[in-house]
C-alpha positions in Angstrom: 32.1 36.0 -40.3 34.9 34.1 -40.8 34.7 30.5 -42.1 36.8 27.5 -41.9 36.0 24.3 -43.5 38.1 21.0 -42.5 38.0 17.6 -44.6 34.6 17.9 -45.9 33.3 14.8 -47.5 29.4 14.3 -48.8 27.9 10.8 -50.1 24.8 10.7 -51.6 24.3 6.8 -51.6 27.2 5.3 -53.2 27.9 8.8 -55.0 30.9 10.3 -53.5 30.1 14.0 -54.1 32.5 16.1 -52.1 35.9 14.7 -51.7 37.9 15.8 -48.3 37.5 19.9 -49.1 39.3 22.3 -46.7 39.6 25.9 -47.0 39.3 29.5 -45.2 37.3 32.4 -46.0 38.4 35.8 -44.1 35.6 37.9 -42.5 34.1 40.5 -45.1 35.4 39.1 -48.3 33.2 38.1 -51.5 34.3 34.7 -52.5 33.0 32.8 -55.9 32.7 28.9 -56.0 33.7 28.3 -59.7 33.4 25.5 -61.6 31.3 23.1 -64.0 27.9 22.1 -63.3 27.6 19.0 -61.2 31.2 19.4 -59.6 29.9 20.2 -56.0 29.7 23.9 -55.6 26.2 23.9 -54.4 26.5 20.8 -52.2 29.2 22.9 -50.3 27.2 26.0 -50.1 24.3 24.0 -48.8 26.5 22.6 -46.2 27.7 25.8 -45.0 24.0 27.0 -44.8 22.9 23.9 -42.8 20.7 22.6 -45.7 22.8 19.4 -46.0 24.7 17.4 -43.4 28.3 16.6 -43.9 29.1 12.9 -44.2 32.5 13.8 -42.3 34.4 16.9 -41.7 33.9 20.1 -39.9 32.4 23.5 -40.8 33.3 26.4 -38.3 31.4 29.9 -38.8 32.8 32.7 -36.5 35.2 30.2 -35.0 32.4 28.0 -33.7 31.6 24.6 -35.0 28.8 24.6 -36.8 28.0 21.1 -37.8 24.8 20.7 -35.8 23.7 24.3 -35.4 20.3 24.7 -37.1 19.7 26.9 -40.3 17.6 29.2 -38.7 20.7 29.9 -36.0 23.6 30.3 -38.3 22.9 33.9 -39.0 22.9 33.4 -42.7 20.9 35.3 -45.8 19.9 33.3 -48.9 19.6 34.4 -52.4 18.7 31.9 -55.0 18.6 31.9 -58.9 15.0 32.1 -59.2 14.6 34.8 -56.8 12.1 32.9 -54.6 10.3 36.2 -54.0 6.5 35.9 -52.5 4.3 36.5 -55.4 1.3 37.8 -53.3 3.5 40.1 -51.2 4.5 43.8 -52.0 8.0 44.6 -52.5 7.7 46.1 -48.8 6.2 43.0 -47.3 8.9 40.7 -49.3 11.6 42.8 -47.6 10.2 43.1 -44.2 9.2 39.3 -44.1 12.3 38.3 -41.9 12.1 41.3 -39.8 8.4 40.1 -39.1 10.0 36.9 -38.3 12.0 38.4 -35.5 9.2 40.3 -34.2 10.9 43.6 -34.9 8.6 46.7 -34.0 7.0 48.4 -36.7 9.4 51.4 -36.5 12.5 49.3 -36.9 11.0 47.4 -39.9 10.2 50.9 -41.5 13.7 52.1 -40.9 15.6 49.0 -42.1 13.1 48.3 -45.3 13.4 51.9 -46.2 17.3 52.0 -45.7 17.7 48.6 -47.9 15.3 49.5 -50.8 17.4 52.8 -51.0 20.6 50.7 -50.7 19.7 48.4 -53.5 18.2 51.2 -55.7 14.5 50.4 -55.4 13.2 53.4 -53.5 9.5 54.1 -54.5 8.8 50.6 -55.4 7.4 49.5 -52.0 4.0 49.0 -53.1 4.9 46.9 -56.5 4.3 43.5 -56.7 7.1 40.9 -58.2 5.3 40.7 -61.3 5.4 44.4 -62.0 9.1 44.3 -61.7 12.0 43.2 -64.2 14.1 40.4 -63.7 17.0 42.7 -62.2 14.7 44.6 -59.9 13.5 41.3 -58.8 16.8 40.0 -58.0 17.7 43.3 -55.9 14.7 42.7 -54.1 15.8 39.2 -53.1 19.1 40.8 -52.1 17.4 43.4 -49.9 15.2 40.8 -48.3 18.2 38.2 -47.7 20.2 41.0 -46.0 17.1 42.7 -43.7 17.4 40.3 -40.8 21.4 41.6 -40.6 23.1 38.2 -41.3 26.6 37.5 -40.7 27.1 35.7 -44.0 25.5 35.6 -47.2 24.9 32.8 -49.7 24.3 33.3 -53.3 23.3 30.0 -55.5 23.8 31.4 -59.2 22.2 34.7 -58.4 22.4 36.1 -61.7 21.8 32.9 -63.9 17.9 33.7 -64.9 19.0 37.4 -66.0 19.5 38.3 -69.3 23.5 39.1 -70.4 23.2 42.8 -70.2 21.5 43.1 -66.9 23.7 40.4 -65.7 26.7 42.4 -66.2 25.3 45.5 -64.8 24.3 43.6 -61.6 27.8 42.1 -61.3 29.1 45.8 -60.7 26.5 46.6 -58.4 27.1 43.5 -56.3 30.6 44.4 -55.8 29.7 47.8 -54.8 27.2 46.3 -52.5 29.2 43.9 -50.5 32.0 46.7 -50.1 29.3 49.2 -48.6 28.0 46.4 -46.2 31.1 44.7 -45.7 29.4 41.1 -45.3 31.3 37.8 -45.7 29.6 36.5 -49.1 29.9 33.4 -51.2 28.5 32.8 -54.5 28.2 30.0 -56.9 28.6 30.4 -60.2 29.9 28.3 -63.6 30.5 31.8 -65.6 34.3 32.6 -65.1 33.8 36.0 -66.2 31.2 36.9 -63.5 34.1 35.2 -60.7 36.9 37.0 -62.0 35.0 40.3 -62.3 33.4 40.2 -58.9 35.2 38.1 -56.4 37.7 38.8 -54.1 39.0 35.2 -54.0 37.9 32.2 -56.3 37.6 28.6 -55.3 37.7 26.4 -58.1 35.8 23.1 -57.7 35.0 20.0 -59.8 34.2 16.5 -59.3 34.1 17.1 -55.5 37.5 18.3 -55.3 39.0 21.6 -54.5 41.6 22.5 -57.3 42.8 25.8 -56.4 41.8 28.9 -54.3 43.3 32.4 -54.7 42.8 35.8 -56.2 41.3 35.9 -59.7 44.8 36.9 -60.6 46.5 34.0 -58.8 44.1 31.7 -60.3 44.4 32.8 -63.7 48.3 33.6 -63.7 49.2 30.4 -61.9 47.0 27.6 -62.2 47.8 25.0 -60.1 46.4 21.8 -62.0 45.7 21.2 -65.8 42.0 21.7 -65.2 42.7 25.1 -63.9 44.5 26.4 -66.9 41.8 24.7 -69.2 38.9 26.0 -67.3 40.0 29.7 -66.5 40.6 31.8 -69.7 41.6 30.3 -72.7 44.6 28.3 -73.3 46.5 26.5 -76.1 47.1 22.5 -75.3 49.9 20.7 -76.9 49.1 17.3 -77.5 52.8 16.1 -77.5 56.2 17.4 -76.6 57.5 19.7 -79.5 61.3 19.9 -80.1 61.3 23.7 -79.6 64.7 25.1 -79.3 63.6 28.0 -76.9 62.1 25.2 -74.5 64.8 22.4 -74.6 63.2 21.0 -71.2 60.2 19.8 -73.3 62.3 17.4 -75.1 63.8 16.0 -71.7 59.9 15.2 -70.6 59.2 13.1 -73.7 62.8 11.4 -73.6 61.8 10.3 -70.0 58.4 9.0 -71.0 56.6 11.5 -68.6 54.6 13.1 -71.2 52.8 9.7 -71.6 52.3 9.3 -67.8 49.9 12.4 -67.8 52.3 15.6 -68.6 50.5 18.4 -70.3 51.4 21.8 -71.5 49.5 24.8 -72.0 50.1 28.2 -73.4 48.1 31.3 -72.7 47.3 33.4 -75.8 48.7 36.3 -74.7 51.8 34.7 -74.0 52.4 34.2 -78.0 53.4 37.1 -80.0 53.3 36.7 -83.8 55.7 39.0 -85.7 56.8 39.2 -89.6 58.8 36.2 -90.6 61.8 38.6 -91.5 61.7 40.1 -87.9 65.6 39.7 -87.3 65.9 40.8 -83.6 63.8 37.8 -82.5 64.0 35.1 -85.1 66.2 33.0 -83.1 64.0 32.9 -80.2 60.7 32.1 -82.2 59.5 29.5 -84.3 58.5 29.6 -87.9 54.8 29.5 -88.4 51.9 30.2 -90.8 48.6 32.1 -90.1 45.6 29.8 -90.8 42.7 32.2 -89.7 42.3 35.5 -88.6 39.3 36.7 -86.7 38.0 40.1 -85.5 37.3 40.0 -81.7 36.2 43.8 -81.5 39.0 44.7 -79.3 41.7 42.6 -80.6 42.4 40.3 -83.4 42.3 36.6 -83.0 45.0 34.6 -85.0 45.3 31.1 -85.3 49.1 29.8 -86.5 50.2 26.5 -87.3 53.8 25.9 -85.7 55.5 22.7 -86.3 52.2 20.6 -86.6 50.7 22.5 -83.4 47.9 24.6 -84.0 48.2 28.0 -81.7 45.8 31.0 -80.9 46.9 34.3 -80.0 45.8 37.8 -79.7 47.0 41.1 -81.3 46.1 44.4 -80.6 43.7 46.0 -82.8 46.0 48.9 -83.8 49.0 46.7 -84.8 49.7 44.9 -88.0 46.9 42.7 -89.4 48.0 39.3 -91.1 46.4 37.5 -93.7 45.8 33.9 -94.1 48.8 32.1 -95.6 51.4 34.6 -94.3 54.9 33.2 -92.9 55.3 34.5 -89.5 57.6 34.3 -86.5 56.0 33.3 -83.4 57.5 34.0 -80.1 56.3 31.9 -77.3 57.2 33.5 -73.9 56.0 31.3 -71.4 54.5 27.5 -71.0 52.4 26.2 -68.0 53.8 22.4 -67.6 51.7 19.9 -65.7 53.3 16.7 -64.6 52.4 13.9 -62.1 55.6 14.6 -60.2 55.5 18.7 -60.4 54.1 21.7 -62.1 56.2 24.3 -63.4 56.8 27.7 -65.7 58.9 27.6 -68.6 60.0 30.8 -69.8 61.8 31.3 -73.0 65.3 31.2 -72.7 66.5 32.7 -75.9 64.5 36.0 -75.0 66.0 38.8 -73.4 63.3 41.1 -73.0 60.3 40.5 -71.1 57.1 40.1 -72.8 55.3 43.7 -73.5 51.7 42.4 -72.0 50.6 41.4 -68.7 50.9 37.3 -67.9 
């Protein structure tokens, strides 16, 4: 099922929760609604489901206007944060519930439940009850129950939030494989950017009722369309004011024109920064002199904090590379800046560097 949302608004009394949101989702995609708590993700999900009515705007499911279609006729499966399993029912009966409502034959129910429990890796648990299952197993039962009536759209509201971190990571990979296997259009709500980046085909970044950006995880990370997205997705260095850095003369123009004070902000991804020894002649002219303030071990990389002309920047260094010490004088090569101004957003590359940065940015 493909989805089109056009000009969606939602008011709760005087509170304008959703503000003119529009987007398309292609059939078979696994899409993440990502953003801070209270930003409107779940409200949009509930309107797609038919659990809330839009104040204005239209929702099309499979090409048909769905604004006034009852929940039970939208061909949607639900998976909730806290499983919502029937405690008094066995695993078999939980999964079979929707099929019984559809008045399927005993043979059809047996076949479908057996197939789904095998699909989610729970064959042999048919007679167990929810209290006998782990959190991860309960959530797999919830998925099987949602899929049993063969919906055309699967909606997941923070599906892994109630599960501990190790199992949650395992379930992310499992969910990705499951959706690939069955090919059903799926939307999941999360405030965990790692979860969204790892699982989703596309991400919709939502905050304060607005759709900030839609794109693949790589697009959203590498080409943020707003300062909020640059801050929220991944790690970024934020510059409080325009520095006079030779490799980026454009920054001085922003400051001279007063554009910085009118809402301009600049972000630097840590991987867009190289830290070299101060006596590295080949790149000295393209870099900025700095000093190491902190060195942290992050397991797979060194995390460096360097002070550069009054700005404190964080950078990464591969675990096998040179380890700097606090107080070391260094040459800091900044390869790329993300600039967000009221009139335009732009990417500035270091004009004094001839070679591209040897990392993926």
